[in-house]
Steps between C-alpha positions, in 0.01 A plus 500: 500500500489190288164359403543223756579746774207724408258208493634374836448841653136497386446158644666606828277804544187296417421671169550170312464132583789273388421314180751254343385579143541874556842442659611299192403795275729728691815349339434607138381840619819543706713396205365793298513741797863416566582549129338845505704597805819476289605798279357479153665598181256711297520742208327826469123439575572131444629538142803276447468335840664162522245226555522401865604150587256292692118513523319817404220434757260248650173379365306377808193306430243289692142485627304785640571613857835322537700810582646592158414871528630511859834357394521740203423791740784372732736504200390849401577615859840332507609603149834691530422698180213713374193279475142550389199280595216510258211283385593340168181606321554864604855494375407364163227759467753775574722352225220511245411857588868609471526324161191685379655833595829407339335407173309828502833678526643311209735279699619209286536244784201596713601263782848632549418825700283308747762227550775752544302698752460182709870414459602849617275476809535151648708187495223274630134467396277301738192393309196362683287244317655463162242359255455555133146502367507778241660456160644851501685421825609161355650665191681771708631335812787309335648811337454697820673244728783460251574873522466503877733208552754651258483819706584321819150494654413191698151368546332327789148389420221286642254297300237232548622327191818314399670691216404242240129573579524874442264621225382141463275453194546868414473632145832470306661340807794374287618856482496519886705183559842676479400703803438180699847374394648835611339470844624147548850588369555835683301455823490248782162328474394380845174337606371603842340167573359584842215275621346783701277766346561797735230710332239235571639469854432870553142440370454170680186502713441864405168622372510588128138618442383788710136621507449870575867590504787339691860519609638513147761753594648246741487229227682727260759584757553133591558400132708800391644655823307809388729568208373588157681560173191516286447330164400634157370240248504598130193350341418564135662838495370628837612477855338319790654647816503327836627729768521233765721216387800321650652150458217362300229641731263767375220697665222673308131601550200377309476848346860472387455176311125481419384859505714589202474374137741206537468167340631145473843613369550723804409224743720256316792737541417543868480123557841447329671748726322457835499196724279646779228765444339688786169628348312751716150656516300266280140613509177317447437473128165550337378618160635851573851357503470301178837594354681480828348164572606354173851623552500349852393164352779519244752597763408209735504253210850615398639493854349157549645354181843643590460377860578847642445516877206740569442691819179703487275734689138517383164636597356149522580129489568364146155355446335834603715729289259470207123446530376183330662421171510846363854468386532119485688555828473143645828391352680810624367454853614135488846602388523767769427225761751266351769772494464534873619145561819438693793465268325665196754659265732404224858371519615540146 
């Protein structure tokens, strides 16, 4: 099926609602899908392969909740060649780990074995939520994409940012600019300028703060269709693992995020990669929970500043979570209230 046929089928069976902006994004995706359906001339494991004519992928960008991940998933389903769907951050982490192993083995070009393993496995990589915030990723991604494109791999990726805003204000950004030029030269850059935020629609009128538990499994299912690919964030040489993550939505317990020795760097990494957080089982906080309470305050401050949508289950209302001003909790309670407002959440 073409992208247009697949989209029309989903509209017909009621899975999707027709959206002109989404329909406009089908054309560049179909252009790449049709190209992939033709026989490709490739050398052994990509070596010596003739550079393919036409675009090497699609860079689909736009606001949160507009349907970018859904369209990418449709492309992944329709791809006529081996395709892998992976969160961008997880893929880059795998690249770094593979390079570490290659260096330990004395490999001169530590990136080559990883790139060739990808080239040998797939012809399409579908990246969800491309964003560059780490200098090590910024310095690596250009060389990696150059090798993948040369090996005949195509890339379909989503992002909240136009390519020119990737790694904006980052350290040594001048060294990163050739990658932006590569994206604009080799890929079709398409803005999904939908007016409707479907993620907010799914949350519209829905309760987002539950006292004493709540139907959070149903909320998770509504936002992710119950699917989970997980996400591992590399922070200062260690891993922060989220078992429940899909399409920018994460679910974790208070113990997961505040009961362990995490800090601002961990929460910043979380906020950069998650647009909706379902946080469960927040207890009342007193002096016995001093460390956990301080982490919770830092977590809420970080999510607030990043305008991450928060859905939470807690033992008490925000104002009653901490007795008096034991942890200077008044600001946190106020922010928890504000984050329950209709339409809260970022669009960058």
